[in-house]
VMD Tcl script that builds the backbone (N, CA, C; Angstrom):
set m [mol new atoms 411]
animate dup $m
set s [atomselect $m all]
$s set {name element resname resid chain x y z} {
  {N N UNK 1 A 13.428 -4.084 -8.877}
  {CA C UNK 1 A 12.309 -3.361 -8.313}
  {C C UNK 1 A 11.212 -3.293 -9.376}
  {N N UNK 2 A 10.004 -3.640 -8.970}
  {CA C UNK 2 A 8.876 -3.469 -9.888}
  {C C UNK 2 A 7.670 -2.928 -9.123}
  {N N UNK 3 A 6.776 -2.270 -9.857}
  {CA C UNK 3 A 5.578 -1.705 -9.244}
  {C C UNK 3 A 4.702 -2.848 -8.759}
  {N N UNK 4 A 4.414 -2.877 -7.477}
  {CA C UNK 4 A 3.592 -3.917 -6.876}
  {C C UNK 4 A 2.135 -3.481 -6.805}
  {N N UNK 5 A 1.899 -2.265 -6.266}
  {CA C UNK 5 A 0.528 -1.760 -6.206}
  {C C UNK 5 A 0.488 -0.252 -6.096}
  {N N UNK 6 A -0.680 0.267 -6.417}
  {CA C UNK 6 A -0.994 1.680 -6.231}
  {C C UNK 6 A -1.992 1.729 -5.090}
  {N N UNK 7 A -1.700 2.545 -4.077}
  {CA C UNK 7 A -2.567 2.626 -2.910}
  {C C UNK 7 A -3.450 3.854 -2.939}
  {N N UNK 8 A -4.734 3.647 -2.687}
  {CA C UNK 8 A -5.709 4.732 -2.586}
  {C C UNK 8 A -6.258 4.774 -1.173}
  {N N UNK 9 A -6.282 5.943 -0.587}
  {CA C UNK 9 A -6.892 6.137 0.729}
  {C C UNK 9 A -8.376 6.424 0.510}
  {N N UNK 10 A -9.213 5.692 1.225}
  {CA C UNK 10 A -10.664 5.861 1.106}
  {C C UNK 10 A -11.276 5.850 2.506}
  {N N UNK 11 A -12.423 6.480 2.635}
  {CA C UNK 11 A -13.107 6.485 3.928}
  {C C UNK 11 A -13.620 5.085 4.263}
  {N N UNK 12 A -14.150 4.391 3.248}
  {CA C UNK 12 A -14.669 3.036 3.402}
  {C C UNK 12 A -14.285 2.235 2.166}
  {N N UNK 13 A -13.862 1.007 2.364}
  {CA C UNK 13 A -13.401 0.183 1.245}
  {C C UNK 13 A -14.547 -0.246 0.340}
  {N N UNK 14 A -15.646 -0.711 0.900}
  {CA C UNK 14 A -16.709 -1.332 0.108}
  {C C UNK 14 A -17.255 -0.453 -1.018}
  {N N UNK 15 A -17.631 0.813 -0.756}
  {CA C UNK 15 A -18.163 1.620 -1.869}
  {C C UNK 15 A -17.125 1.908 -2.954}
  {N N UNK 16 A -15.886 2.169 -2.548}
  {CA C UNK 16 A -14.832 2.435 -3.540}
  {C C UNK 16 A -14.573 1.184 -4.373}
  {N N UNK 17 A -14.514 0.045 -3.717}
  {CA C UNK 17 A -14.267 -1.213 -4.425}
  {C C UNK 17 A -15.391 -1.517 -5.406}
  {N N UNK 18 A -16.619 -1.314 -4.983}
  {CA C UNK 18 A -17.765 -1.580 -5.867}
  {C C UNK 18 A -17.686 -0.726 -7.125}
  {N N UNK 19 A -17.311 0.543 -6.958}
  {CA C UNK 19 A -17.197 1.443 -8.110}
  {C C UNK 19 A -16.118 0.959 -9.072}
  {N N UNK 20 A -14.934 0.628 -8.571}
  {CA C UNK 20 A -13.834 0.216 -9.441}
  {C C UNK 20 A -14.097 -1.146 -10.089}
  {N N UNK 21 A -14.760 -2.038 -9.362}
  {CA C UNK 21 A -15.097 -3.342 -9.937}
  {C C UNK 21 A -16.102 -3.181 -11.076}
  {N N UNK 22 A -17.116 -2.364 -10.861}
  {CA C UNK 22 A -18.147 -2.155 -11.882}
  {C C UNK 22 A -17.605 -1.352 -13.060}
  {N N UNK 23 A -16.885 -0.283 -12.758}
  {CA C UNK 23 A -16.434 0.639 -13.800}
  {C C UNK 23 A -15.291 0.073 -14.642}
  {N N UNK 24 A -14.318 -0.559 -13.991}
  {CA C UNK 24 A -13.104 -0.973 -14.704}
  {C C UNK 24 A -12.900 -2.484 -14.781}
  {N N UNK 25 A -13.672 -3.256 -14.021}
  {CA C UNK 25 A -13.521 -4.708 -14.066}
  {C C UNK 25 A -12.520 -5.284 -13.086}
  {N N UNK 26 A -12.157 -4.513 -12.063}
  {CA C UNK 26 A -11.252 -5.046 -11.037}
  {C C UNK 26 A -11.907 -6.199 -10.305}
  {N N UNK 27 A -11.084 -7.127 -9.836}
  {CA C UNK 27 A -11.559 -8.266 -9.053}
  {C C UNK 27 A -10.794 -8.309 -7.737}
  {N N UNK 28 A -11.514 -8.640 -6.659}
  {CA C UNK 28 A -10.882 -8.734 -5.336}
  {C C UNK 28 A -9.901 -9.901 -5.314}
  {N N UNK 29 A -8.733 -9.660 -4.728}
  {CA C UNK 29 A -7.711 -10.699 -4.572}
  {C C UNK 29 A -7.566 -11.146 -3.118}
  {N N UNK 30 A -8.064 -10.316 -2.203}
  {CA C UNK 30 A -7.969 -10.627 -0.779}
  {C C UNK 30 A -9.266 -10.192 -0.102}
  {N N UNK 31 A -9.500 -10.714 1.089}
  {CA C UNK 31 A -10.565 -10.125 1.899}
  {C C UNK 31 A -10.055 -8.804 2.475}
  {N N UNK 32 A -10.895 -8.097 3.190}
  {CA C UNK 32 A -10.445 -6.906 3.920}
  {C C UNK 32 A -9.541 -7.386 5.050}
  {N N UNK 33 A -8.384 -6.758 5.162}
  {CA C UNK 33 A -7.363 -7.141 6.140}
  {C C UNK 33 A -7.136 -5.980 7.085}
  {N N UNK 34 A -7.110 -6.258 8.381}
  {CA C UNK 34 A -6.802 -5.203 9.361}
  {C C UNK 34 A -5.331 -5.300 9.731}
  {N N UNK 35 A -4.622 -4.184 9.629}
  {CA C UNK 35 A -3.227 -4.110 10.048}
  {C C UNK 35 A -3.135 -3.051 11.133}
  {N N UNK 36 A -3.116 -3.484 12.415}
  {CA C UNK 36 A -3.097 -2.509 13.505}
  {C C UNK 36 A -1.835 -1.658 13.531}
  {N N UNK 37 A -0.700 -2.186 13.076}
  {CA C UNK 37 A 0.531 -1.400 13.057}
  {C C UNK 37 A 0.427 -0.242 12.067}
  {N N UNK 38 A -0.264 -0.469 10.950}
  {CA C UNK 38 A -0.459 0.578 9.943}
  {C C UNK 38 A -1.740 1.376 10.203}
  {N N UNK 39 A -2.477 0.999 11.236}
  {CA C UNK 39 A -3.751 1.623 11.635}
  {C C UNK 39 A -4.713 1.720 10.452}
  {N N UNK 40 A -4.841 0.600 9.736}
  {CA C UNK 40 A -5.641 0.611 8.522}
  {C C UNK 40 A -6.306 -0.732 8.254}
  {N N UNK 41 A -7.398 -0.634 7.490}
  {CA C UNK 41 A -7.992 -1.790 6.832}
  {C C UNK 41 A -7.586 -1.685 5.379}
  {N N UNK 42 A -7.187 -2.802 4.774}
  {CA C UNK 42 A -6.775 -2.786 3.370}
  {C C UNK 42 A -7.407 -3.950 2.626}
  {N N UNK 43 A -7.575 -3.759 1.328}
  {CA C UNK 43 A -8.014 -4.834 0.452}
  {C C UNK 43 A -7.373 -4.610 -0.905}
  {N N UNK 44 A -6.953 -5.718 -1.528}
  {CA C UNK 44 A -6.244 -5.652 -2.802}
  {C C UNK 44 A -7.122 -6.167 -3.935}
  {N N UNK 45 A -6.992 -5.504 -5.093}
  {CA C UNK 45 A -7.751 -5.824 -6.291}
  {C C UNK 45 A -6.782 -5.867 -7.465}
  {N N UNK 46 A -7.213 -6.538 -8.546}
  {CA C UNK 46 A -6.382 -6.584 -9.745}
  {C C UNK 46 A -7.271 -6.796 -10.954}
  {N N UNK 47 A -6.851 -6.226 -12.071}
  {CA C UNK 47 A -7.510 -6.492 -13.339}
  {C C UNK 47 A -7.093 -7.876 -13.818}
  {N N UNK 48 A -7.999 -8.629 -14.441}
  {CA C UNK 48 A -7.622 -9.953 -14.941}
  {C C UNK 48 A -6.407 -9.864 -15.862}
  {N N UNK 49 A -5.417 -10.692 -15.579}
  {CA C UNK 49 A -4.198 -10.742 -16.389}
  {C C UNK 49 A -3.151 -9.713 -16.040}
  {N N UNK 50 A -3.477 -8.756 -15.179}
  {CA C UNK 50 A -2.521 -7.708 -14.805}
  {C C UNK 50 A -1.641 -8.202 -13.656}
  {N N UNK 51 A -0.467 -7.629 -13.535}
  {CA C UNK 51 A 0.463 -8.003 -12.471}
  {C C UNK 51 A 0.508 -6.994 -11.335}
  {N N UNK 52 A -0.089 -5.828 -11.521}
  {CA C UNK 52 A -0.048 -4.762 -10.523}
  {C C UNK 52 A -1.383 -4.684 -9.805}
  {N N UNK 53 A -1.320 -4.577 -8.493}
  {CA C UNK 53 A -2.518 -4.522 -7.669}
  {C C UNK 53 A -2.967 -3.074 -7.442}
  {N N UNK 54 A -4.235 -2.938 -7.100}
  {CA C UNK 54 A -4.812 -1.698 -6.612}
  {C C UNK 54 A -5.177 -1.972 -5.157}
  {N N UNK 55 A -4.710 -1.121 -4.255}
  {CA C UNK 55 A -4.998 -1.293 -2.832}
  {C C UNK 55 A -5.895 -0.160 -2.361}
  {N N UNK 56 A -7.003 -0.522 -1.730}
  {CA C UNK 56 A -7.813 0.458 -1.031}
  {C C UNK 56 A -7.463 0.350 0.445}
  {N N UNK 57 A -7.140 1.484 1.044}
  {CA C UNK 57 A -6.770 1.535 2.460}
  {C C UNK 57 A -7.686 2.516 3.162}
  {N N UNK 58 A -8.305 2.046 4.235}
  {CA C UNK 58 A -9.240 2.880 4.995}
  {C C UNK 58 A -8.766 2.985 6.440}
  {N N UNK 59 A -8.983 4.122 7.070}
  {CA C UNK 59 A -8.593 4.277 8.474}
  {C C UNK 59 A -9.318 3.257 9.356}
  {N N UNK 60 A -8.619 2.788 10.384}
  {CA C UNK 60 A -9.271 1.862 11.316}
  {C C UNK 60 A -9.864 2.591 12.520}
  {N N UNK 61 A -9.846 3.909 12.485}
  {CA C UNK 61 A -10.421 4.715 13.555}
  {C C UNK 61 A -10.000 6.161 13.389}
  {N N UNK 62 A -10.465 7.034 14.267}
  {CA C UNK 62 A -10.177 8.468 14.124}
  {C C UNK 62 A -8.701 8.821 14.306}
  {N N UNK 63 A -7.929 7.975 14.960}
  {CA C UNK 63 A -6.502 8.257 15.171}
  {C C UNK 63 A -5.611 7.546 14.157}
  {N N UNK 64 A -6.197 6.987 13.112}
  {CA C UNK 64 A -5.437 6.279 12.085}
  {C C UNK 64 A -4.500 7.240 11.354}
  {N N UNK 65 A -3.396 6.698 10.867}
  {CA C UNK 65 A -2.452 7.464 10.055}
  {C C UNK 65 A -3.112 7.966 8.767}
  {N N UNK 66 A -4.187 7.304 8.336}
  {CA C UNK 66 A -4.866 7.672 7.090}
  {C C UNK 66 A -5.967 8.708 7.267}
  {N N UNK 67 A -6.383 8.961 8.492}
  {CA C UNK 67 A -7.527 9.854 8.728}
  {C C UNK 67 A -7.328 11.228 8.111}
  {N N UNK 68 A -6.159 11.785 8.246}
  {CA C UNK 68 A -5.887 13.115 7.705}
  {C C UNK 68 A -5.958 13.128 6.181}
  {N N UNK 69 A -5.376 12.105 5.546}
  {CA C UNK 69 A -5.407 12.042 4.079}
  {C C UNK 69 A -6.837 11.924 3.568}
  {N N UNK 70 A -7.637 11.096 4.222}
  {CA C UNK 70 A -9.029 10.928 3.797}
  {C C UNK 70 A -9.802 12.229 3.996}
  {N N UNK 71 A -9.591 12.887 5.124}
  {CA C UNK 71 A -10.284 14.152 5.393}
  {C C UNK 71 A -9.927 15.222 4.359}
  {N N UNK 72 A -8.671 15.226 3.913}
  {CA C UNK 72 A -8.230 16.211 2.921}
  {C C UNK 72 A -8.458 15.740 1.491}
  {N N UNK 73 A -9.034 14.538 1.337}
  {CA C UNK 73 A -9.316 13.933 0.033}
  {C C UNK 73 A -8.058 13.743 -0.803}
  {N N UNK 74 A -6.960 13.361 -0.134}
  {CA C UNK 74 A -5.726 12.985 -0.833}
  {C C UNK 74 A -5.848 11.491 -1.089}
  {N N UNK 75 A -6.469 11.148 -2.195}
  {CA C UNK 75 A -6.844 9.753 -2.417}
  {C C UNK 75 A -5.729 8.904 -3.000}
  {N N UNK 76 A -4.939 9.455 -3.934}
  {CA C UNK 76 A -3.785 8.691 -4.400}
  {C C UNK 76 A -2.794 8.734 -3.254}
  {N N UNK 77 A -2.683 7.629 -2.548}
  {CA C UNK 77 A -1.977 7.617 -1.269}
  {C C UNK 77 A -0.511 7.247 -1.386}
  {N N UNK 78 A -0.171 6.283 -2.248}
  {CA C UNK 78 A 1.227 5.863 -2.355}
  {C C UNK 78 A 1.436 4.936 -3.540}
  {N N UNK 79 A 2.710 4.747 -3.891}
  {CA C UNK 79 A 3.133 3.730 -4.842}
  {C C UNK 79 A 3.959 2.719 -4.070}
  {N N UNK 80 A 3.771 1.449 -4.366}
  {CA C UNK 80 A 4.527 0.404 -3.680}
  {C C UNK 80 A 5.337 -0.386 -4.693}
  {N N UNK 81 A 6.596 -0.625 -4.354}
  {CA C UNK 81 A 7.492 -1.393 -5.205}
  {C C UNK 81 A 7.948 -2.644 -4.464}
  {N N UNK 82 A 7.936 -3.779 -5.157}
  {CA C UNK 82 A 8.443 -5.035 -4.599}
  {C C UNK 82 A 9.953 -5.081 -4.813}
  {N N UNK 83 A 10.678 -5.468 -3.774}
  {CA C UNK 83 A 12.139 -5.503 -3.829}
  {C C UNK 83 A 12.656 -6.819 -3.251}
  {N N UNK 84 A 13.851 -7.214 -3.693}
  {CA C UNK 84 A 14.462 -8.438 -3.186}
  {C C UNK 84 A 15.070 -8.244 -1.800}
  {N N UNK 85 A 15.763 -7.132 -1.599}
  {CA C UNK 85 A 16.444 -6.871 -0.330}
  {C C UNK 85 A 15.946 -5.526 0.191}
  {N N UNK 86 A 15.061 -5.565 1.166}
  {CA C UNK 86 A 14.399 -4.331 1.608}
  {C C UNK 86 A 15.360 -3.374 2.300}
  {N N UNK 87 A 16.309 -3.901 3.063}
  {CA C UNK 87 A 17.275 -3.007 3.713}
  {C C UNK 87 A 18.115 -2.275 2.680}
  {N N UNK 88 A 18.607 -3.020 1.693}
  {CA C UNK 88 A 19.444 -2.424 0.645}
  {C C UNK 88 A 18.655 -1.415 -0.181}
  {N N UNK 89 A 17.446 -1.762 -0.571}
  {CA C UNK 89 A 16.629 -0.854 -1.380}
  {C C UNK 89 A 16.274 0.408 -0.601}
  {N N UNK 90 A 15.942 0.255 0.676}
  {CA C UNK 90 A 15.634 1.420 1.511}
  {C C UNK 90 A 16.851 2.338 1.604}
  {N N UNK 91 A 18.005 1.759 1.845}
  {CA C UNK 91 A 19.237 2.549 1.953}
  {C C UNK 91 A 19.593 3.207 0.621}
  {N N UNK 92 A 19.446 2.477 -0.485}
  {CA C UNK 92 A 19.752 3.044 -1.806}
  {C C UNK 92 A 18.862 4.249 -2.109}
  {N N UNK 93 A 17.574 4.143 -1.796}
  {CA C UNK 93 A 16.668 5.272 -2.034}
  {C C UNK 93 A 16.979 6.433 -1.090}
  {N N UNK 94 A 17.368 6.108 0.132}
  {CA C UNK 94 A 17.758 7.153 1.081}
  {C C UNK 94 A 18.963 7.939 0.541}
  {N N UNK 95 A 19.899 7.226 -0.073}
  {CA C UNK 95 A 21.093 7.872 -0.634}
  {C C UNK 95 A 20.748 8.802 -1.794}
  {N N UNK 96 A 19.568 8.598 -2.425}
  {CA C UNK 96 A 19.164 9.477 -3.526}
  {C C UNK 96 A 18.435 10.718 -3.029}
  {N N UNK 97 A 18.295 10.857 -1.710}
  {CA C UNK 97 A 17.658 12.041 -1.149}
  {C C UNK 97 A 16.290 11.796 -0.546}
  {N N UNK 98 A 15.822 10.559 -0.590}
  {CA C UNK 98 A 14.524 10.277 0.022}
  {C C UNK 98 A 14.683 10.152 1.538}
  {N N UNK 99 A 13.663 10.536 2.262}
  {CA C UNK 99 A 13.650 10.442 3.715}
  {C C UNK 99 A 12.990 9.127 4.099}
  {N N UNK 100 A 13.636 8.367 4.987}
  {CA C UNK 100 A 13.048 7.128 5.484}
  {C C UNK 100 A 12.029 7.504 6.561}
  {N N UNK 101 A 10.771 7.221 6.292}
  {CA C UNK 101 A 9.692 7.520 7.221}
  {C C UNK 101 A 9.526 6.364 8.205}
  {N N UNK 102 A 9.674 5.150 7.702}
  {CA C UNK 102 A 9.548 3.953 8.531}
  {C C UNK 102 A 10.517 2.900 8.034}
  {N N UNK 103 A 11.391 2.441 8.915}
  {CA C UNK 103 A 12.297 1.348 8.574}
  {C C UNK 103 A 11.477 0.070 8.429}
  {N N UNK 104 A 12.057 -1.000 7.856}
  {CA C UNK 104 A 11.300 -2.225 7.613}
  {C C UNK 104 A 10.635 -2.794 8.869}
  {N N UNK 105 A 9.325 -3.054 8.727}
  {CA C UNK 105 A 8.517 -3.667 9.784}
  {C C UNK 105 A 7.602 -4.712 9.146}
  {N N UNK 106 A 7.204 -5.733 9.902}
  {CA C UNK 106 A 6.291 -6.746 9.354}
  {C C UNK 106 A 4.929 -6.141 9.035}
  {N N UNK 107 A 4.302 -6.658 7.976}
  {CA C UNK 107 A 2.980 -6.176 7.565}
  {C C UNK 107 A 1.999 -7.345 7.498}
  {N N UNK 108 A 0.879 -7.192 8.149}
  {CA C UNK 108 A -0.145 -8.227 8.173}
  {C C UNK 108 A -0.622 -8.554 6.762}
  {N N UNK 109 A -0.828 -7.534 5.936}
  {CA C UNK 109 A -1.367 -7.733 4.585}
  {C C UNK 109 A -0.454 -8.575 3.702}
  {N N UNK 110 A 0.811 -8.675 4.062}
  {CA C UNK 110 A 1.767 -9.428 3.256}
  {C C UNK 110 A 2.296 -10.645 3.998}
  {N N UNK 111 A 1.505 -11.174 4.902}
  {CA C UNK 111 A 1.892 -12.395 5.609}
  {C C UNK 111 A 3.143 -12.248 6.438}
  {N N UNK 112 A 3.393 -11.054 6.955}
  {CA C UNK 112 A 4.571 -10.823 7.784}
  {C C UNK 112 A 5.794 -10.348 7.022}
  {N N UNK 113 A 5.725 -10.382 5.672}
  {CA C UNK 113 A 6.845 -9.794 4.928}
  {C C UNK 113 A 6.939 -8.333 5.320}
  {N N UNK 114 A 8.142 -7.797 5.280}
  {CA C UNK 114 A 8.345 -6.442 5.773}
  {C C UNK 114 A 8.095 -5.378 4.711}
  {N N UNK 115 A 7.695 -4.219 5.218}
  {CA C UNK 115 A 7.520 -3.034 4.385}
  {C C UNK 115 A 8.317 -1.892 5.005}
  {N N UNK 116 A 8.692 -0.939 4.178}
  {CA C UNK 116 A 9.279 0.309 4.670}
  {C C UNK 116 A 8.641 1.445 3.885}
  {N N UNK 117 A 8.728 2.645 4.448}
  {CA C UNK 117 A 8.126 3.828 3.830}
  {C C UNK 117 A 9.167 4.920 3.667}
  {N N UNK 118 A 9.137 5.591 2.504}
  {CA C UNK 118 A 10.036 6.698 2.212}
  {C C UNK 118 A 9.247 7.838 1.583}
  {N N UNK 119 A 9.845 9.025 1.637}
  {CA C UNK 119 A 9.210 10.201 1.045}
  {C C UNK 119 A 10.285 11.027 0.352}
  {N N UNK 120 A 10.003 11.387 -0.894}
  {CA C UNK 120 A 10.940 12.201 -1.656}
  {C C UNK 120 A 10.441 13.618 -1.793}
  {N N UNK 121 A 11.172 14.447 -2.509}
  {CA C UNK 121 A 10.783 15.847 -2.671}
  {C C UNK 121 A 9.468 16.027 -3.421}
  {N N UNK 122 A 9.013 15.013 -4.166}
  {CA C UNK 122 A 7.732 15.131 -4.870}
  {C C UNK 122 A 6.541 14.857 -3.952}
  {N N UNK 123 A 6.826 14.477 -2.712}
  {CA C UNK 123 A 5.807 14.238 -1.673}
  {C C UNK 123 A 4.885 13.052 -1.957}
  {N N UNK 124 A 5.269 12.152 -2.855}
  {CA C UNK 124 A 4.504 10.923 -3.077}
  {C C UNK 124 A 5.115 9.846 -2.177}
  {N N UNK 125 A 4.356 9.367 -1.189}
  {CA C UNK 125 A 4.889 8.313 -0.335}
  {C C UNK 125 A 5.206 7.054 -1.145}
  {N N UNK 126 A 6.344 6.465 -0.833}
  {CA C UNK 126 A 6.784 5.239 -1.492}
  {C C UNK 126 A 6.859 4.140 -0.438}
  {N N UNK 127 A 6.193 3.039 -0.735}
  {CA C UNK 127 A 6.249 1.857 0.123}
  {C C UNK 127 A 7.088 0.812 -0.593}
  {N N UNK 128 A 7.943 0.141 0.148}
  {CA C UNK 128 A 8.681 -1.004 -0.378}
  {C C UNK 128 A 8.163 -2.242 0.337}
  {N N UNK 129 A 8.022 -3.342 -0.387}
  {CA C UNK 129 A 7.614 -4.612 0.208}
  {C C UNK 129 A 8.584 -5.699 -0.253}
  {N N UNK 130 A 8.928 -6.577 0.671}
  {CA C UNK 130 A 9.798 -7.703 0.329}
  {C C UNK 130 A 9.087 -8.636 -0.645}
  {N N UNK 131 A 9.834 -9.101 -1.638}
  {CA C UNK 131 A 9.296 -10.105 -2.557}
  {C C UNK 131 A 9.146 -11.440 -1.825}
  {N N UNK 132 A 8.345 -12.298 -2.438}
  {CA C UNK 132 A 8.236 -13.659 -1.919}
  {C C UNK 132 A 7.010 -13.834 -1.057}
  {N N UNK 133 A 7.028 -14.892 -0.300}
  {CA C UNK 133 A 5.900 -15.165 0.572}
  {C C UNK 133 A 4.809 -15.916 -0.154}
  {N N UNK 134 A 3.710 -16.064 0.527}
  {CA C UNK 134 A 2.591 -16.825 0.005}
  {C C UNK 134 A 1.685 -15.971 -0.856}
  {N N UNK 135 A 0.933 -16.637 -1.721}
  {CA C UNK 135 A -0.051 -15.949 -2.535}
  {C C UNK 135 A -1.125 -15.352 -1.634}
  {N N UNK 136 A -1.855 -14.382 -2.092}
  {CA C UNK 136 A -1.871 -13.880 -3.454}
  {C C UNK 136 A -0.927 -12.716 -3.686}
  {N N UNK 137 A -0.292 -12.172 -2.640}
  {CA C UNK 137 A 0.472 -10.952 -2.837}
  {C C UNK 137 A 1.940 -11.184 -2.587}
}
mol reanalyze $m
mol bondsrecalc $m
mol representation Tube
mol addrep $m
C-alpha cells in the first residue's frame, strides 16, 4: 500500500488549480474528468519528480456527494492509497475497525480500475484504488 493522492474538495477546479500551480509548481496530469458514479468532476496534479498526486474534486451539481463538504469548507477531503488486491485491502482495513462506506466499484478517473471507500474513527475518508492500468494514474 502506498499513498496515491491527497484529495481536496473545491467548489470549482480551475481557480484552485491555478493557485496551486502558481504557488507550488504543480502540473496538470489529466484533463478534468467527470465521474457520474462519484457525482464529481476531478483533475489530478503532481509536482515534477513526485510520485503522489493532488486531486481536486468538485461537485457535479447540487445533489453531489461533495456539495456538503464544499459548503462546510471541509477541503481536505480524503487520502487515497494504491493497493494490489482491493478486496483484500478493504477487508483488512475493515478488520481494524474501519467502516466500509463503498465496496469496490469502477472509477472513470482510473480507467475503470476499482475504488472503495472506508471511514475510521478519525473521520478522514480513505479511498483505495487498484494498482495498474494505463497512464497517467
